[in-house]
Steps between C-alpha positions, in 0.01 A plus 500: 500500500399543136327822607450666838122497459236345270453638150225756443283561195719793392792256464306250289505490117186599306397136464481450879273670754597464867184566701660446840833386649621431852767313693330189633802371694832647609758275661836369382332518158199702383173411328308769309135460401357655183146545373524556126384431148686491167442508128434163340626374165165575335525867603248489786563520873534207738281472806625650826739264677706489819860379488781481755865562408788366706762775535839348577724749322735431210800269502835429344623147430846390383603165351872489593711330232872421490595487128858392573388179670149463350352506849181640647470639851162437663379564853276291724271651762171443684181634338174480693289566186655196331404296807141629471498398132597141596842550341842459658537768769873524424520650153801497267499853362683781328619797705218751545375795700235772515579838343479750783395859436796708383706202381567393142444139389872468423602618847258252657643219285854569618390536864297180504781305336730597786242441775364168372814338360802696617611540137564803277348546155746567218225603257122522488305416183131606480271216390129565562262729689187292555177486700498226763126427498292780342172344607569583864814705565670810361844352572756498219845341489804642323704193416873517430784262430790578732857405406674359807819313592391189695851373581456576872118513522308312768388516860195636679402866467219750557400768749414382850262794553300379198502138625695392191670161500636463148720216376703550183513219243744503209449246222572448132240638263397151388426399861292814557313447172419142600331637814269700274436203272404269787294760692725550801528868412143631487506877548464736205807730522738205525335309216495809276863583581622148432300482176669821385839353591422184305469719190776752566771345716726405211512861383576608858785249518647625172474861616652443844729210415 
């Protein structure tokens, strides 16, 4: 989780007053409820408001790229939230995982690459550290580009105890980019990662070629 308990007023900046906070729901995820007010742009205070924050934890995501073959490795797996959003329930994604307490983002990136694709990262390039949806969740994603050899990549991977059923797809960059252009790839980390590659892949190919 982003924090083990809701924030208190002593943890808030001077421009925010937290009047009350509590955990409204605790299950696989957590929802915290805040009663608060904050400074407005004109210098006054807002009215008192109640807001819920979805606490999922923080995540790492890796766009795996093979600069020797100009290929992208993507994974396909079932996502119930995509189904609820009337999107395809089987999402084409980058490799990703939640950062557990006591683990570094880099260690998680290497672990998830092995678990979700069976492949080993040769290098890890930091791209962005961004908020997923600041209107409702504290979750952030640390996005990397991972250098990978796709010559033997493929198959189905994942941890049975986590109900993972993950298919590896390897394709040329142009084919992956077309999936963004025509809307078949519609999740943020994959779009952001492929957009970065569209700008930087030639420099990666020169460096690794």
